[in-house]
PAZAPA-4460 file (N, C-alpha, C; in steps of 0.05 Angstrom, whole numbers, plus 32768, in hexadecimal, padded with zeros to 4 digits):
% residues 355
    n_x    n_y    n_z   ca_x   ca_y   ca_z    c_x    c_y    c_z   seq   type   mol
   8187   7FA4   7E30   8172   7FB7   7E39   8175   7FD0   7E29     1      M     A
   8160   7FDA   7E1E   8161   7FF2   7E0D   8161   800B   7E1F     2      T     A
   8175   801C   7E19   8177   8035   7E29   8160   8047   7E24     3      A     A
   8158   8056   7E38   8142   8069   7E35   814C   807F   7E23     4      A     A
   813A   8089   7E11   8142   809F   7DFF   814A   80B8   7E0E     5      P     A
   815F   80C5   7E04   8169   80DD   7E11   8154   80F4   7E0F     6      R     A
   814F   8101   7E25   813C   8117   7E25   814B   8130   7E1B     7      V     A
   8140   813E   7E08   814D   8155   7DFC   813F   816F   7E05     8      T     A
   814D   8184   7DFF   8142   819F   7E06   8128   81A4   7DF7     9      L     A
   8126   819A   7DDF   810E   819E   7DD0   80F6   818F   7DDD    10      S     A
   80FC   8178   7DEA   80E7   8169   7DF8   80DD   817A   7E0F    11      D     A
   80EF   8186   7E1E   80E7   8197   7E34   80D6   81AF   7E2A    12      V     A
   80DF   81BC   7E14   80D1   81D3   7E09   80B5   81CB   7E01    13      A     A
   80B3   81B3   7DF4   8099   81AA   7DEA   8086   81A5   7E02    14      A     A
   8091   8198   7E17   8080   8192   7E2F   8076   81AB   7E3C    15      R     A
   8088   81C0   7E3D   8080   81D9   7E4A   8071   81EC   7E38    16      A     A
   8071   81E6   7E1E   8063   81F8   7E0B   8071   8212   7E06    17      G     A
   808C   8211   7E05   809B   8229   7DFF   80B0   8223   7DE9    18      V     A
   80BE   8237   7DE1   80D3   8233   7DCD   80EB   8227   7DD9    19      S     A
   80FD   821B   7DC9   8115   820F   7DD3   8127   8224   7DE1    20      I     A
   8128   823C   7DD5   813A   8251   7DE0   812F   8259   7DFC    21      S     A
   8114   825B   7DFE   8109   8262   7E18   810F   824C   7E2D    22      T     A
   810C   8233   7E25   8112   821D   7E38   812F   821E   7E40    23      A     A
   8141   8224   7E2D   815D   8225   7E33   8164   823B   7E47    24      S     A
   8158   8253   7E43   815D   8269   7E56   8153   8262   7E72    25      R     A
   813C   8255   7E73   8131   824E   7E8D   8142   823A   7E9C    26      A     A
   814C   8226   7E8D   815C   8212   7E9A   8177   821C   7EA2    27      L     A
   8181   8230   7E94   819B   823B   7E9A   8199   8252   7EAE    28      R     A
   8181   825A   7EB5   817D   8270   7EC8   8186   828B   7EBD    29      G     A
   8181   828F   7EA3   818A   82A7   7E95   8172   82B9   7E8E    30      R     A
   8176   82D3   7E91   8163   82E6   7E86   814A   82E9   7E97    31      G     A
   813A   82FE   7E90   8120   8303   7E9D   810B   82F1   7E90    32      E     A
   80F9   82E7   7EA1   80E4   82D5   7E97   80CE   82D4   7EAB    33      M     A
   80B5   82D1   7EA2   809F   82CE   7EB4   80A4   82B6   7EC6    34      D     A
   809F   82BA   7EE0   80A5   82A5   7EF3   8095   828B   7EEE    35      A     A
   807C   828E   7EE5   806B   8277   7EE0   8076   8267   7EC8    36      G     A
   807F   8275   7EB3   808B   8267   7E9C   80A3   8258   7EA4    37      T     A
   80B5   8264   7EB3   80CD   8257   7EBC   80C7   823E   7ECD    38      R     A
   80B4   8241   7EDF   80AC   822B   7EF0   80A1   8214   7EE0    39      A     A
   8092   821A   7ECB   8086   8205   7EBA   809C   81F6   7EAB    40      R     A
   80B1   8205   7EA2   80C7   81F8   7E93   80D7   81E6   7EA6    41      I     A
   80DD   81F0   7EBE   80EC   81E0   7ED1   80DD   81C7   7ED9    42      L     A
   80C2   81CA   7EDC   80B2   81B2   7EE2   80B3   819E   7ECC    43      A     A
   80B1   81A8   7EB3   80B2   8195   7E9C   80CD   8187   7E9A    44      A     A
   80E3   8195   7E9F   80FD   8189   7E9F   8100   8173   7EB4    45      A     A
   80F5   8179   7ECC   80F7   8166   7EE2   80E6   814D   7EDB    46      A     A
   80CE   8151   7ED0   80BD   813A   7EC9   80CA   8128   7EB4    47      E     A
   80D7   8134   7EA1   80E3   8125   7E8C   80FF   811A   7E93    48      L     A
   810A   8124   7EA9   8125   811B   7EB0   813B   8127   7EA0    49      G     A
   8136   8140   7E97   814B   814D   7E87   8162   8154   7E99    50      Y     A
   817A   814B   7E92   8191   814D   7EA4   819A   816A   7EA9    51      S     A
   8196   817C   7E96   819F   8197   7E99   8190   81A5   7EB0    52      A     A
   8178   819A   7EB6   8168   81A6   7ECB   8176   81A4   7EE6    53      A     A
   8189   8192   7EE8   8198   818F   7F01   81B2   81A0   7F01    54      Q     A
   81B6   81B0   7EED   81CF   81C0   7EEB   81C8   81DD   7EE7    55      Q     A
   81B4   81E7   7EF6   81AC   8203   7EF4   81C2   8214   7EFF    56      Q     A
   81C6   822B   7EF3   81DB   823C   7EFC   81D2   824B   7F15    57      R     A
   81E5   8251   7F24   81E1   8260   7F3D   81FD   8262   7F4A    58      G     A
   8200   8258   7F61   821A   8256   7F6D   822B   8243   7F5D    59      R     A
   8242   824C   7F52   8253   823A   7F42   825B   8221   7F52    60      P     A
   825D   820A   7F44   8263   81F1   7F51   827E   81F3   7F5F    61      R     A
   8291   8203   7F55   82AB   8205   7F62   82AA   8217   7F7B    62      Q     A
   8293   8225   7F7F   8291   8236   7F96   82A3   824E   7F96    63      G     A
   82AB   8258   7F7E   82BF   826D   7F7C   82B3   8288   7F78    64      T     A
   8298   828B   7F75   828C   82A5   7F71   8292   82B6   7F89    65      A     A
   8299   82CF   7F85   829E   82E2   7F9B   828A   82F9   7F9A    66      R     A
   8271   82F1   7F98   825B   8305   7F96   8243   82FA   7FA5    67      M     A
   8237   830B   7FB6   821F   8303   7FC4   820A   8319   7FC0    68      I     A
   81F1   8312   7FC3   81DB   8324   7FBF   81CE   832C   7FDA    69      D     A
   81C6   8345   7FDC   81B6   834E   7FF2   819B   8355   7FE7    70      L     A
   8186   8347   7FEE   816B   834B   7FE4   815A   8359   7FF9    71      V     A
   814F   8370   7FF2   813C   837E   8003   8124   8387   7FF3    72      L     A
   810E   838C   8001   80F6   8396   7FF3   80F9   83B2   7FE9    73      G     A
   810B   83C2   7FF5   8111   83DD   7FEB   812C   83E5   7FF7    74      H     A
   8137   83FA   7FED   8150   8405   7FF6   814D   8423   7FFC    75      F     A
   8162   842F   8007   8164   844C   800A   8150   8458   801E    76      H     A
   814D   844B   8035   8141   8458   804C   8154   8454   8063    77      D     A
   8150   8461   807A   8165   845F   808F   816B   8442   8098    78      P     A
   8157   8431   8099   815C   8415   80A2   816C   8406   808D    79      Y     A
   8162   8406   8074   8170   83F6   8060   818C   8401   8059    80      T     A
   818F   841B   805D   81AA   8427   8059   81BE   841A   806D    81      D     A
   81B5   8416   8086   81C5   8409   809A   81CB   83EC   8093    82      E     A
   81B6   83DE   8089   81BA   83C2   8081   81CF   83C0   806B    83      V     A
   81CC   83D2   8057   81DE   83D1   8040   81FB   83D7   8049    84      T     A
   81FE   83EB   805A   8219   83F1   8063   8226   83DA   8072    85      A     A
   8217   83CD   8084   8222   83B7   8093   8228   839F   8082    86      G     A
   8217   8399   806E   821B   8382   805C   8233   8388   804A    87      A     A
   8235   83A0   8040   824B   83A7   802E   8266   83A5   803C    88      R     A
   8268   83AF   8054   8281   83AE   8063   8289   8391   8068    89      T     A
   8276   8381   8070   827D   8365   8076   8284   8356   805D    90      A     A
   8276   835A   8047   827B   834C   802E   8297   8353   8024    91      A     A
   829E   836D   8026   82B9   8376   801D   82CF   8369   802E    92      S     A
   82CA   8367   8048   82DE   835B   805A   82E2   833E   8053    93      R     A
   82CD   8330   804A   82CF   8314   8044   82D6   830E   8027    94      L     A
   82DB   8324   8017   82E4   8320   7FFC   82CD   831D   7FE8    95      G     A
   82B5   8326   7FEF   829E   8323   7FDC   8295   833F   7FD2    96      Y     A
   828B   833F   7FBA   827C   8357   7FB1   825F   8354   7FB9    97      D     A
   8252   836A   7FBF   8236   836A   7FC7   8225   8376   7FB1    98      L     A
   8210   8367   7FAA   81FD   8370   7F95   81E3   8376   7FA3    99      V     A
   81D8   838E   7F9E   81BE   8396   7FAA   81A8   838E   7F97   100      L     A
   8195   837E   7FA1   817F   8374   7F91   8165   837B   7F9E   101      T     A
   8154   838A   7F90   813A   8392   7F9C   8124   8380   7F93   102      E     A
   8114   8377   7FA6   80FC   8367   7F9F   80E8   837A   7F93   103      E     A
   80E0   8375   7F7A   80CD   8387   7F6C   80B1   8381   7F75   104      R     A
   809F   8395   7F71   8083   8392   7F79   8074   837F   7F68   105      K     A
   807F   8379   7F50   8072   8367   7F3D   8070   834B   7F4A   106      D     A
   8058   833F   7F4B   8055   8324   7F57   8065   830F   7F49   107      P     A
   806C   8314   7F30   807B   8301   7F20   8099   8308   7F20   108      H     A
   80A1   8318   7F33   80BD   8320   7F35   80CF   8307   7F35   109      D     A
   80E4   8308   7F25   80F6   82F1   7F21   8112   82F5   7F2D   110      D     A
   8113   8303   7F44   812E   8309   7F4F   813F   82F1   7F55   111      W     A
   8134   82DA   7F5D   8146   82C3   7F61   8154   82BA   7F47   112      P     A
   8145   82BD   7F30   8152   82B6   7F17   8167   82CA   7F0F   113      Q     A
   8164   82E3   7F16   8178   82F6   7F10   8191   82F0   7F21   114      R     A
   818D   82E7   7F39   81A4   82DF   7F4A   81B2   82C7   7F3F   115      I     A
   81A3   82B3   7F36   81AF   829B   7F2A   81BE   82A2   7F11   116      R     A
   81B4   82B4   7F01   81C0   82B9   7EE7   81DB   82C7   7EEA   117      S     A
   81DF   82D5   7F00   81F9   82E2   7F03   820C   82D2   7F15   118      R     A
   8204   82BB   7F1D   8216   82A9   7F2B   821D   82B1   7F47   119      G     A
   820A   82BD   7F56   8210   82C5   7F71   8216   82AD   7F83   120      S     A
   8228   82B1   7F96   822F   829B   7FA7   821B   8297   7FBD   121      A     A
   820B   82AB   7FC4   81F8   82A9   7FDA   81E7   82C2   7FDC   122      G     A
   81D3   82C1   7FED   81C0   82D7   7FEF   81B9   82DD   800C   123      V     A
   81B9   82F6   8014   81AD   8300   802D   8193   830D   8026   124      V     A
   817D   8304   8032   8162   830F   802C   8159   831D   8045   125      I     A
   8154   8337   8043   814D   8347   805A   8130   8350   805B   126      G     A
   8122   834B   8071   8107   8356   8077   80F1   834B   8065   127      L     A
   80F7   8338   8053   80E3   832C   8042   80E7   830E   8043   128      I     A
   80D3   82FF   8039   80D6   82E2   8035   80CF   82DC   8018   129      L     A
   80DF   82CA   800C   80D9   82C2   7FF0   80BE   82B3   7FEF   130      P     A
   80B2   82B2   7FD7   809B   82A1   7FD2   80A5   8284   7FCF   131      S     A
   8092   8272   7FCD   8099   8256   7FCA   80A9   8251   7FB1   132      A     A
   80A2   825D   7F9B   80B0   8259   7F82   80CC   8266   7F83   133      S     A
   80CF   827D   7F91   80E9   8289   7F94   80FB   8278   7FA6   134      Q     A
   80F0   826D   7FBB   8100   825B   7FCC   810A   8244   7FBB   135      W     A
   80F9   8239   7FAA   8101   8222   7F9A   8116   8229   7F86   136      E     A
   8114   8241   7F7A   8129   8249   7F67   8144   824C   7F74   137      A     A
   8145   8256   7F8D   815E   8258   7F9B   8168   823C   7FA4   138      L     A
   8156   822C   7FAF   815E   8212   7FB9   8168   8200   7FA3   139      R     A
   815A   8200   7F8C   8162   81EE   7F76   817D   81F6   7F6A   140      S     A
   8184   8210   7F6D   819E   8219   7F63   81B4   8217   7F78   141      A     A
   81AD   820C   7F8F   81C1   8208   7FA4   81CD   8223   7FAD   142      N     A
   81BD   8238   7FAF   81C6   8252   7FB8   81C1   8255   7FD5   143      I     A
   81D5   8258   7FE6   81D0   825C   8003   81C1   8276   8009   144      P     A
   81B0   8275   801D   819F   828C   8025   81A2   8290   8043   145      V     A
   81A4   82AA   804B   81A2   82B2   8067   818C   82C8   8068   146      V     A
   817A   82C6   807C   8165   82DA   807F   816E   82EE   8094   147      L     A
   8168   8307   808F   816D   831D   80A2   8153   8329   80AB   148      L     A
   814D   8328   80C5   8134   8331   80D0   811C   8328   80C0   149      E     A
   8118   830E   80BD   8101   8305   80AD   80E6   830E   80B9   150      P     A
   80D3   8315   80A8   80B9   831E   80B2   80A8   8308   80BE   151      P     A
   80AE   82EF   80B7   80A2   82D7   80C3   80B5   82C0   80C2   152      S     A
   80AE   82AA   80CD   80C1   8294   80CD   80C1   8287   80B1   153      E     A
   80D8   827F   80A8   80DB   8273   808D   80D0   8257   808C   154      A     A
   80C5   824F   8074   80BB   8234   8072   80D1   821F   806F   155      P     A
   80EA   8228   806B   8100   8216   8068   8115   821B   807E   156      L     A
   8124   8207   8085   8139   820B   809A   8151   821A   808F   157      P     A
   814F   8235   8091   8165   8246   8088   816F   8257   809F   158      V     A
   8188   825F   809F   8193   8270   80B5   8187   828C   80B4   159      P     A
   8186   8299   80CB   817C   82B4   80CC   818B   82C4   80E1   160      S     A
   818A   82DE   80DE   8195   82F1   80F1   817F   8304   80F8   161      V     A
   817C   8309   8112   8167   831B   811B   8170   8328   8135   162      R     A
   815F   8339   8141   8165   8346   815A   8151   833E   816F   163      T     A
   8156   8346   8188   8145   833E   819F   812E   8351   81A1   164      T     A
   811B   834E   818E   8104   8360   818D   80F3   8360   81A6   165      D     A
   80ED   8348   81B0   80DC   8345   81C8   80EA   8354   81E0   166      W     A
   8103   834E   81E4   8112   835B   81FA   8113   8379   81F6   167      A     A
   8115   8383   81DE   8116   839F   81D9   80FB   83AC   81E1   168      G     A
   80E5   83A0   81D9   80CB   83AA   81E1   80C7   83AB   81FF   169      G     A
   80D1   8396   820C   80CF   8395   8229   80DF   83AB   8236   170      A     A
   80F7   83B0   822C   8107   83C6   8237   80FB   83E1   8233   171      E     A
   80EC   83E4   821D   80DF   83FE   8218   80C9   8402   822E   172      A     A
   80BA   83EE   8234   80A5   83F1   8249   80B1   83F7   8264   173      A     A
   80C6   83E9   826B   80D3   83ED   8285   80DE   840A   8287   174      E     A
   80EA   8414   8271   80F5   842F   8271   80E0   8444   8274   175      H     A
   80CA   8441   8265   80B5   8455   8266   80A8   8456   8282   176      L     A
   80A4   843F   828E   8099   843E   82A9   80AC   844A   82BD   177      A     A
   80C6   8444   82BA   80DA   844F   82CC   80DC   846D   82CA   178      E     A
   80D7   8478   82B2   80D8   8495   82AE   80BE   84A3   82B5   179      R     A
   80AB   8495   82BF   8093   84A2   82CA   807A   84A0   82BA   180      G     A
   807A   8492   82A4   8062   848E   8294   804D   847E   82A4   181      A     A
   8034   8487   82A2   801F   8479   82B1   8009   846F   829F   182      Q     A
   8009   8478   8286   7FF6   846E   8271   8006   8469   8258   183      R     A
   7FFD   8456   8248   800E   844D   8232   7FFF   844A   8218   184      F     A
   800D   8450   8202   8004   844B   81E7   801A   843A   81DA   185      V     A
   8012   8425   81CD   8024   8414   81BE   801C   8414   81A1   186      V     A
   802E   841B   818F   8028   841C   8172   8036   8405   8164   187      I     A
   8028   83F0   815F   8033   83D9   8150   8032   83DE   8132   188      G     A
   8041   83CD   8124   8043   83D0   8107   802F   83BF   80F8   189      G     A
   8026   83CA   80E1   8015   83BB   80CF   8020   83BD   80B2   190      A     A
   8025   83A7   80A5   801F   838B   80AD   802C   8383   80C7   191      P     A
   8020   836F   80D3   802A   8366   80ED   8040   8351   80E9   192      S     A
   8059   835C   80E5   806F   834A   80E1   8078   833D   80FB   193      Y     A
   8088   8328   80F9   8092   8319   8110   80A0   832C   8124   194      R     A
   80B2   833D   811A   80C1   834E   812C   80AF   8363   8139   195      Y     A
   809B   836D   812B   8089   8381   8137   8078   8375   814D   196      G     A
   806E   835D   8148   805F   834F   815D   8070   834A   8175   197      R     A
   8089   8342   8171   809A   833C   8188   809F   8355   8199   198      A     A
   80A2   836C   818C   80A7   8385   819A   808F   838D   81AB   199      R     A
   8077   838B   81A0   805E   8391   81AF   805A   837D   81C5   200      V     A
   805E   8363   81C0   805A   834F   81D5   806E   8353   81EC   201      D     A
   8087   835A   81E5   809A   835F   81FB   8092   8377   820C   202      G     A
   8089   838C   81FE   8080   83A4   820D   8069   839D   8220   203      F     A
   8055   8390   8216   803E   838A   8226   8044   8377   823D   204      R     A
   8056   8364   8238   805D   8352   824E   806B   8361   8264   205      A     A
   807E   8372   825D   808C   8381   8271   807A   8395   8280   206      A     A
   8067   83A2   8271   8055   83B5   827D   8043   83A7   8291   207      L     A
   803A   838F   828B   8029   8381   829E   8037   837A   82B8   208      S     A
   8052   837B   82B7   8062   8376   82CE   8068   838F   82DE   209      R     A
   8070   83A5   82D0   8079   83BD   82DD   8062   83D1   82E3   210      V     A
   804C   83D0   82D3   8036   83E2   82D7   801C   83D3   82CF   211      A     A
   8014   83BF   82DE   7FFE   83AE   82D6   7FE3   83BB   82D3   212      P     A
   7FDF   83D1   82E2   7FC5   83DE   82E1   7FC5   83F7   82CE   213      S     A
   7FDA   83FD   82C1   7FDC   8415   82B1   7FCB   8412   8298   214      A     A
   7FBC   8427   8290   7FAE   8427   8277   7FC1   8424   825F   215      P     A
   7FBA   8413   824C   7FCB   840F   8235   7FBA   840B   821C   216      C     A
   7FBF   841C   8208   7FB1   8419   81EE   7FC5   840F   81DA   217      V     A
   7FBE   83F8   81CE   7FCF   83EC   81B9   7FC2   83F1   819E   218      V     A
   7FD0   83FD   818C   7FC6   8403   8172   7FDA   83FA   815D   219      T     A
   7FD3   83FB   8143   7FE5   83F4   812E   7FE5   8409   8118   220      T     A
   7FFB   840A   8109   7FFD   841D   80F3   8011   8411   80DF   221      A     A
   800F   841B   80C6   8023   8414   80B3   803F   841D   80BD   222      G     A
   8053   8411   80B2   806E   8415   80BC   807A   8430   80B3   223      W     A
   806C   8446   80B7   8075   8460   80AF   806A   8475   80C1   224      G     A
   8074   848E   80BE   806D   84A4   80D0   8050   84AD   80CD   225      A     A
   8047   84AF   80B4   802C   84B9   80B0   8017   84A8   80BC   226      W     A
   8018   848D   80B7   8005   847B   80C3   8007   847A   80E1   227      E     A
   801F   847B   80EC   8022   847B   8109   8017   8494   8115   228      A     A
   801A   84AB   8108   800F   84C4   8112   7FF0   84C1   8115   229      R     A
   7FE3   84B6   8102   7FC6   84B3   8103   7FBE   849F   8119   230      K     A
   7FCD   8489   811B   7FC7   8475   8130   7FCB   8480   814C   231      A     A
   7FE0   848F   8150   7FE5   849B   816A   7FD0   84B0   8171   232      C     A
   7FC9   84C0   815D   7FB4   84D4   8162   7F9A   84C8   816B   233      A     A
   7F93   84B1   815F   7F7A   84A3   8167   7F7D   8496   8182   234      A     A
   7F95   848D   8189   7F99   847F   81A2   7F99   8491   81BB   235      A     A
   7FA5   84A8   81B9   7FA8   84BA   81D0   7F8D   84C0   81DE   236      L     A
   7F78   84C7   81D0   7F5F   84CD   81DE   7F52   84B4   81EC   237      P     A
   7F5B   849D   81E4   7F50   8484   81F0   7F5C   847D   820B   238      R     A
   7F71   848A   8212   7F7E   8484   822C   7F6D   848E   8243   239      L     A
   7F69   847C   8256   7F5C   8485   826F   7F6F   848E   8283   240      G     A
   7F65   8497   829A   7F76   849F   82B0   7F84   84B9   82AB   241      G     A
   7F9A   84BE   82BA   7FA9   84D6   82B7   7FC6   84D0   82BC   242      S     A
   7FD7   84E3   82B7   7FF4   84DF   82BB   8003   84DF   82A1   243      G     A
   801D   84E0   82A2   802E   84E0   828A   8029   84C7   8279   244      P     A
   802B   84CB   825F   8026   84B6   824B   8041   84AB   8240   245      I     A
   8042   8491   823D   8059   8485   8230   8051   8479   8215   246      G     A
   805E   8480   8200   8058   8475   81E5   8070   8464   81DC   247      V     A
   806A   844C   81D3   807E   843A   81C7   8076   8435   81AA   248      F     A
   8087   843C   8198   8082   8437   817B   8096   8422   8171   249      A     A
   808D   8411   8160   809D   83FA   8157   80B3   8401   8143   250      C     A
   80B6   841A   813C   80CC   8423   812C   80D1   8441   8131   251      S     A
   80E9   844A   812B   80EF   8467   812F   80DE   8478   811D   252      D     A
   80D9   846F   8105   80C9   847F   80F3   80AC   8482   80FD   253      E     A
   80A2   846D   8109   8087   846E   8115   8087   8481   812D   254      M     A
   809D   8480   813C   809F   8492   8153   809F   84AF   814A   255      A     A
   80AB   84B5   8133   80AB   84D1   8128   808E   84D9   8122   256      A     A
   807E   84C6   8118   8062   84CD   8114   8053   84D2   812E   257      G     A
   805A   84C3   8143   804E   84C7   815D   8054   84E3   8168   258      A     A
   806D   84ED   8163   8074   8508   816B   8060   851C   8160   259      Y     A
   8059   8519   8146   8046   852C   813A   802B   852A   8146   260      R     A
   8022   8511   814C   8007   850E   8158   8006   851A   8174   261      A     A
   801C   8517   8183   801E   8523   819E   801C   8541   819C   262      I     A
   802B   854D   818A   8029   856A   8186   800E   8573   817E   263      A     A
   8001   8564   816C   7FE6   856B   8162   7FD2   856B   817A   264      D     A
   7FD7   855A   818E   7FC5   8559   81A5   7FCB   856E   81BA   265      A     A
   7FDE   8580   81B4   7FE5   8595   81C7   7FF7   858B   81DE   266      G     A
   8003   8575   81DA   8015   856A   81EF   8032   856D   81E6   267      L     A
   8044   8567   81F8   8061   856A   81F2   8070   8552   81FB   268      A     A
   8085   854C   81EB   8099   8537   81F2   80B2   8545   81FE   269      V     A
   80BC   853E   8215   80B2   8528   8227   80A1   8532   823E   270      P     A
   8098   854C   823E   808A   8556   8255   8071   8546   825B   271      R     A
   8061   8540   8246   8048   8532   824A   8049   8515   8241   272      D     A
   8059   8511   822C   805A   84F6   8220   8077   84EE   821C   273      V     A
   807D   84D6   8225   8098   84CA   8221   8096   84B7   8209   274      L     A
   80AA   84B7   81F8   80A9   84A7   81E0   80C2   8495   81DD   275      V     A
   80BE   847C   81D6   80D4   846A   81D0   80CF   845E   81B4   276      V     A
   80E3   845E   81A3   80E1   8451   8189   80F0   8437   8188   277      G     A
   80F6   842E   8170   8104   8415   816D   8114   8416   8153   278      F     A
   812E   8410   8154   8140   840E   813D   815A   841D   8142   279      D     A
   8157   8437   814A   816E   8449   814C   817B   844F   8131   280      D     A
   816A   8457   811E   8175   8460   8104   817E   847D   8108   281      V     A
   818A   8488   80F3   8197   84A3   80F6   8183   84B8   80FF   282      R     A
   816B   84B7   80F4   8158   84CD   80FA   814F   84CE   8117   283      G     A
   8154   84B9   8127   814A   84B9   8142   8157   84CF   8153   284      A     A
   8170   84D5   814E   817D   84EA   815E   8178   8506   8152   285      R     A
   816B   8507   813A   8165   8521   812E   814A   852C   8137   286      W     A
   8139   851B   8141   811F   8525   814B   8123   8538   8162   287      L     A
   810F   8548   8167   8111   855B   817D   80F9   8557   8190   288      H     A
   80FE   854E   81A8   8118   8545   81B3   8121   852B   81A6   289      P     A
   813B   8526   81A9   8146   850D   819E   8137   84F5   81A9   290      S     A
   8135   84E0   8199   8124   84C9   819F   8132   84B4   81B0   291      L     A
   8127   84AD   81C6   812F   8495   81D4   8125   847D   81C4   292      T     A
   8137   8469   81C0   812F   8453   81AE   813D   8439   81B7   293      T     A
   8132   8424   81AD   813F   840A   81B1   8150   8404   8198   294      I     A
   816A   8405   819D   817D   8401   8187   817F   83E3   817F   295      R     A
   817A   83DE   8166   8181   83C4   815C   819A   83C7   814B   296      Q     A
   81AE   83B6   814E   81C8   83B9   8141   81C6   83B2   8123   297      P     A
   81BB   83C4   8113   81B3   83BD   80F8   81CC   83B6   80E7   298      I     A
   81E1   83C7   80E9   81F9   83C1   80D9   8206   83A7   80E2   299      R     A
   8206   83A2   80FC   8212   838A   8106   8202   8371   80FE   300      E     A
   81E8   8374   80FD   81D7   835E   80F4   81DC   8357   80D7   301      M     A
   81DE   836C   80C6   81E3   8367   80AA   81FE   835A   80A6   302      A     A
   8212   8363   80B5   822D   8357   80B3   822C   833A   80BC   303      A     A
   821D   8334   80D2   821B   8319   80DB   820E   8307   80C7   304      A     A
   81FA   8311   80B8   81ED   8302   80A3   8200   82FB   808D   305      A     A
   8211   830F   8085   8224   8309   8070   8239   82F5   807A   306      V     A
   8241   82F7   8093   8254   82E4   809E   8249   82C8   809E   307      Q     A
   8230   82C5   80A6   8222   82AB   80A6   821F   82A0   808A   308      L     A
   821A   82B2   8077   8218   82A9   805B   8232   829F   8051   309      L     A
   8248   82AD   8057   8262   82A5   804F   8269   8289   8059   310      A     A
   8260   8283   8072   8265   8268   807D   8255   8253   806E   311      Q     A
   823C   825A   8066   822C   8248   8057   8238   8243   803B   312      A     A
   8242   8258   802E   824F   8255   8014   8267   8242   8016   313      I     A
   8275   8244   802C   828C   8233   8030   8285   8217   8037   314      A     A
   826B   8211   803B   8263   81F6   8041   825E   81F0   805E   315      G     A
   825F   8204   806F   825A   81FF   808B   823C   81F9   8090   316      A     A
   8235   81E7   80A2   8218   81E2   80A7   820C   81FA   80B6   317      P     A
   81F8   8206   80AA   81EB   821E   80B6   81CD   821C   80B6   318      T     A
   81C1   8206   80AE   81A4   8204   80AC   8197   820B   80C6   319      D     A
   8183   821E   80C4   8173   8226   80DA   8182   8234   80F1   320      A     A
   819C   823B   80EC   81AA   824B   8100   819C   8265   8105   321      S     A
   819B   826E   811D   818E   8287   8124   81A1   8298   8135   322      R     A
   81A9   82AF   812A   81BA   82C1   8139   81A9   82D9   8142   323      V     A
   81AA   82DF   815C   819B   82F5   8167   81AF   8309   8173   324      E     A
   81AF   8322   816A   81C0   8336   8176   81AF   8348   8188   325      L     A
   81B9   8350   819F   81A8   835D   81B3   81A2   837A   81AC   326      P     A
   818A   8382   81B5   8182   839E   81B3   818D   83AD   81CB   327      T     A
   818B   83C7   81CA   8196   83D8   81DF   8186   83F2   81E1   328      Q     A
   817D   83F8   81F9   816E   8411   81FD   8182   8429   81FB   329      L     A
   817A   843D   81EB   818A   8455   81E8   8179   846D   81F2   330      V     A
   817D   8475   820B   816C   848B   8216   8175   84A6   820B   331      P     A
   8161   84B6   8203   8166   84D1   81FA   8150   84E3   8204   332      R     A
   814D   84FA   81F7   813C   850F   8202   811E   8508   8204   333      G     A
   8114   84F6   81F3   80F7   84F1   81F3   80ED   84E3   820C   334      S     A
   8100   84D9   821D   80F7   84CE   8237   8106   84DB   824E   335      T     A
   810F   84F3   8249   811C   8502   8260   8107   8507   8276   336      A     A
   8111   8507   828E   80FF   850B   82A5   80F8   8529   82A7   337      V     A
   80DF   8530   82A2   80D7   854C   82A4   80D6   8555   82C1   338      W     A
   80DF   856D   82C7   80E1   8575   82E4   80C7   8572   82F3   339      P     A
   80B0   8578   82E6   8096   8576   82F5   8091   8559   82FE   340      A     A
   8098   8546   82ED   8094   852A   82F4   80A7   8522   830A   341      R     A
   80C0   852B   8308   80D5   8523   831C   80CF   852F   8337   342      A     A
   80C6   8548   8337   80C2   8556   8351   80A7   8551   835E   343      D     A
   8093   854B   834D   8078   8549   8358   806A   852F   8352   344      H     A
   807A   851C   8349   806F   8501   8345   8059   8500   8331   345      G     A
   805C   8510   831C   8048   850E   8306   8034   8524   8305   346      G     A
   803C   853D   830E   8029   8553   830E   8022   855C   82F3   347      S     A
   8031   8552   82DE   802A   855A   82C3   8011   854B   82B9   348      S     A
   8005   853B   82CA   7FEE   852B   82C2   7FD7   853C   82B7   349      A     A
   7FD4   8554   82C1   7FBE   8565   82B8   7FC0   856A   829A   350      G     A
   7FD8   8572   8291   7FDB   8577   8274   7FD9   855D   8265   351      S     A
   7FE5   8547   8270   7FE4   852E   8261   7FC8   8523   825E   352      A     A
   7FB7   852A   8272   7F9B   851F   8271   7F8C   852A   8259   353      A     A
   7F95   8540   824D   7F87   854A   8235   7F87   8536   821F   354      R     A
   7F9A   8522   8220   7F9A   850E   820B   7F82   84FC   820E   355      A     A
***
């Protein structure tokens, strides 16, 4: 029986319509390259049965790489600073170096290929989800992945670490009602990520239980102070009834925007409006008054993701594992009981009704 002719690199290059050197770089996972070109080369190699296509670089076959990547959409804000600190501490403790990789705005961003080319042992991906081609690049290179607070559910069975967003939202509603709020504004995030929806849903479910007849305006804003300020300003006049107002914002930064809208309306925190945020980043305690918030253990979550990744690198079965770390209410000045409310059962309603 005549053996099938050996498929060469030049055959792959010809099928993909590229130079031999370009085909070689794509198959070895080296250098920057348009994602579409690389995908075309990999597809050509697979169609022809080119053996090198099964030996793409990524996690070394010996499993000896001591480097992992932390991929985020951006760095250097209060939330991602906490993520980085937690991941770096855990990686160091486990004997790994941590590489920070930013997902670029370019739709053809090739960050999985950059990870493959430097031989990373695994990847923690925070607050974003890879595209289909990015998933394939990581999967085909046998690079373990752990998701940290994914914005939606992953299309593949991969482990994830998250917090109890629904329970946190519910606790915010219970706390505001307990502190005397009688009307409510909820500021959800846009885009409507998984964790933002869970926070709003938890709040509304608890509110329907503890204050079923209370007026409640649900609005959305971009995940920042400026957009939240505008959304809160538009929501306050829509509240019916009278009595103290409770505002729940899906992040501390959004809560800071709500503070400004409340002041713009001639109201005061916490005399007229009680405010609860979510995250407990550093700036929460610097607001005046300091912000009551739902703490999510950001550093601990990042550390847990690195720990889970180390287990996957070592060969432990982790597919679709889900680790949830609990939120915790941190009461501060923004929900302090104002004397007028405590003594007169809500006599500050007159000033609050101006909203």
